[in-house]
FIVEX-330649 format. One record per residue: x, y, z of N, C-alpha, C, O in turn. Coordinates in steps of 0.2 Angstrom, whole numbers, plus 5000, padded with zeros to 4 digits. Layout:
REM FIVEX-330649
XYZXYZXYZXYZ/...
***
This chain:
REM FIVEX-330649
512150235001511450235003511250185008511450125007/510950205013510750165019510250115016509750125013/510250055019509750005018509150025022509150065027/508549995020507950015023507950005031507650045035/508249945033508249925040508649975044508549995049/509249995041509650045044509250115045509350145050/508850135040508450195040507950185046507850235050/507650125047507150125052507550125059507250155063/508150105059508450105066508650185067508650205072/508850215062509050285062508350325064508450375068/507850315061507150345063507050335070506750375073/507050275072506950255079507350295084507150305090/507950315082508350355086508350435085508750475087/507750455081507650525080507950555074507950615074/508150525069508450555064507950575058507650525055/507750635058507250655053507550655046507050645042/508150655045508350645038508250575035508150565029/508250525040508150455038507350455036507250415031/506950495039506250495037506150525030505850495025/506550575028506550605022506750555016506550555011/507350515018507550465013507050415012506950395006/506750385017506250335017505650365013505350325009/505450425014504950455010505150465003504650454998/505750485001505950484994505850414991505750414985/506050364995505950294992505250274991505150244986/504850284996504150254996503550304996503050274996/503750364995503150414995502750404989502050404990/502950394983502550374977502150314978501550314976/502450264981502150194982501550214987500950184985/501650244992501150254997500550304994499950284995/500750354991500250394988499850354983499250364982/500150314978499850274973499350224976498750214974/499550194982499150144985498550184988497950164988/498650244991498050284994497650304989497050304990/497850324983497450354978497050294975496450304974/497350234974496950174972496350154976495850134974/496450164983495950144988495450204988494850184988/495650264989495250314990494950354984494350374984/495250344978495050374972495050454972494750484968/495450484977495450554978496150574979496450554985/496450614975497150634976497350674982497850674986/496850724984496950764989496950724996497350735000/496450684997496350645003496950595003497250585008/497150564997497750524997498350554999498850525003/498450624998499050655000499050665007499550665011/498450675010498450685018498550615021498950615026/498350565018498450495021499250485020499550455025/499550505015500250495014500650525019501150495022/500450585020500850625026500750595032501150585037/500150565034499950535040500350475041500550455046/500450435035500850375035501550385037501750345042/501850435035502550445036502650475043503150465047/502050505046502050535053502050465057502350465062/501650425055501550365059502250315059502450285064/502550315053503150285053503650315058504050285061/503650385058504150415063503950395070504350385074/503250395072503050385078503150315080503250295086/503050265076503050195077503650155075503650095075/504150195073504750155070505050105075505350055072/504950115081505250065086504850005086505149955088/504250005083503849935083504049895076503749835076/504449925072504549885066505049825068505549835072/504949765065505349705066505549675060505149655056/506149675058506449655052506249585051506249555045/506249545056506149475056505349455054505249395052/504949505054504249495052504149525045503549505042/504549555042504449575035504949635033505249665037/504849655026505249705024504949775026504349775027/505349825026505149895027504649915023504049945025/504649905016504249925011503549895013503049925012/503549825015502949795016502549825023501949835023/502949845028502749875034502449945032501849955034/502749985028502550045026501850045022501450075023/501849995017501249985013500649965017500149985016/500849925022500249895027499949955031499349965031/500449995033500150055037499750105032499250125034/500050115026499650155021498950125019498450155019/498950055018498350025016497850035022497250055021/498050015028497650025034497350095035496750105036/497850145034497650215035497150235030496650265031/497250215023496850235018496150205019495650235017/496150135021495450105022495050135028494450145027/495450155033495150195039494850255036494250275038/495150295032494950355029494350345025493850385025/494350295021493850275016493150265020492650285019/493250225025492650205029492450265033491850275034/492850305036492650365039492250415034491750445036/492450415028492150465023491450435021491050465019/491450365021490750335019490250355024489650355023/490450365031489950375036489750455036489350475040/490150495032490050565032489750585026489850555021/489350635025489050655019489650685014490150715017/489550675008490050695003490050775002489550805003/490650805001490650875000490650884993490750844989/490450944991490350964984490951004981490851034976/491451004985492051054983492451024977492450964977/492651064973493151044967493851054970493951114972/494251014968494951014971495451004965495250964960/495951044965496451034960496850964962496950954968/497150934957497550874959498250894960498550924956/498450884966499150894968499650854965499450794963/500250874964500750824961500950774966500850784972/501150714964501250654968501850674972502350704970/501850654978502450664983503050634980503050574977/503550664981504250634979504450644972504950624970/503950674968504150684961504850714959505250694955/504950764963505650804962506250764965506750784962/506150714969506750684972506850614970507450584971/506450584966506550514963506950524957506750554952/507550484957507950494951507650444946507350394947/507850454939507550414934507750334935507250294933/508350324937508450254938508050214943507750164942/507850254949507450224954506750224951506350174953/506550274947505850274944505750214939505250174939/506250194936506250144931506250074935505850034933/506650064940506650004944505950004948505649944948/505650054950504950044953504450024948503949994949/504550054941504050034936504149954935503649924933/504749934935504849854934504449824939504149774938/504549844946504249814951503449814951503149764951/503249874949502449884948502249834942501749804943/502649824937502449784931502449714934501949674932/502949694938502949624940502349604944502049554944/502149654949501549644953500949644949500449594950/500849684944500249684939500249614936499649594935/500749594933500749534930500549474934500249424932/500849474940500749424945499949424947499649374947/499649484948498949484949498549464943498049434944/498749484937498349464931498349394930497949364927/498849354933498949284932498449244937498449184936/498149274942497749244946497049224943496849264938/496749174945496149154943495649214944495749244949/495149224940494649284941494349284948494349344950/494149234951493849234957494249264963494149304967/494949234962495449264967495549334966495649374971/495649354960495849424958495349474960495449524963/494649454959494149494961494049504968494049564971/494149454972494049454979494649494982494549534987/495249484979495849514982495749594980495949634984/495549614974495449684972494949714977495049774979/494449684978493949714983494149724990494049774993/494549674992494849684999495349734999495349775004/495849734995496449784995496349844992496649894995/495949854987495849914984495249954985495150014984/494749914987494049944989493949954997493549984999/494449915000494349915007493849885010493549895016/493549835007492949795009493149745014493749715013/492749725019492849675023492749605020492349605014/492949555023492749485020491949475019491749455014/491649495024490949495024490549535019490149515015/490849595018490549635012490749605006490249615001/491249575005491449544998491049484997490749484991/490849445002490449395001489749414999489449384995/489549465002488849495001488849524993488349504990/489349554992489349584985489449534980489149544974/489749484981489849434976489349374976489349334972/488949374981488449324982488749254984488549204981/489349254987489649194988489749184996489749235000/489849124998489949105005490549145008491049145004/490549165014491149195017491749155017492249175016/491649085019492249045018492649045012493249035011/492249045006492449045000492849104998493449104995/492649165000492949225000493649225003494149245001/493649205010494249205014494749155010495349175010/494549095008494949055005495249084998495849074997/494849114994495149144988495649194990496149204986/495549234995496049294996496649264999497149284997/496549215003497149175006497549145000498149155000/497249104996497549074991497949124986498449114983/497549184984497849234980498449264983498949274980/498449274990499049304993499649254993500249274992/499449194994500049134994500349134987500949124986/499949134981500149134975500549194973501149184970/500349254975500749314974501449314978501949324975/501449284984502049284988502549234984503149254983/502249184982502649134978502949164972503549154970/502549194968502749214962503249274962503749274959/503049324967503549374967504149364971504649394970/504049314976504649284979505149254975505749264976/504949214970505449184965505749244961506349234960/505449294959505749344955506249384959506749404957/506149394966506649424970507249384971507849414971/507149324971507749274972508149264965508749244966/507849284960508249274953508749324952509149324947/
***
């Protein structure tokens, strides 16, 4: 099985099968992130498809020295979901009822990989839960609600500098906490 960095190189050279493998690895993560930000599975599925199209188109811009592939893909997903959320805020809401589609990758993720991902998810949840409430709230509003620092400051009634510091400190704590677990 190819490492993520190898897959990115293969994708950059036009290998569509490498995109399928990357989708099988991270499709559920991207979909879950999009659902948590958007609160709508149909729109999240569209975002998920768009994310992997962008991975295909922008694979040459990935730099291993700047971070892991999963982080790069998650950043694309988060940014795309927030862009979608903001564009939907500026449009009137529709009143259509939609069925909830199955999460992408359900059929291709083996039980071992699913178990490993659930351990990763639990580690992240535990690390976030260990943050002080102020940091956890600010981080949640930024990453899962797509709010800007200014919007968070207004919503919490706190100075902009305080919000920025809380988010920065929370990210540093998470990086330290999760980095230790990766190295163990």
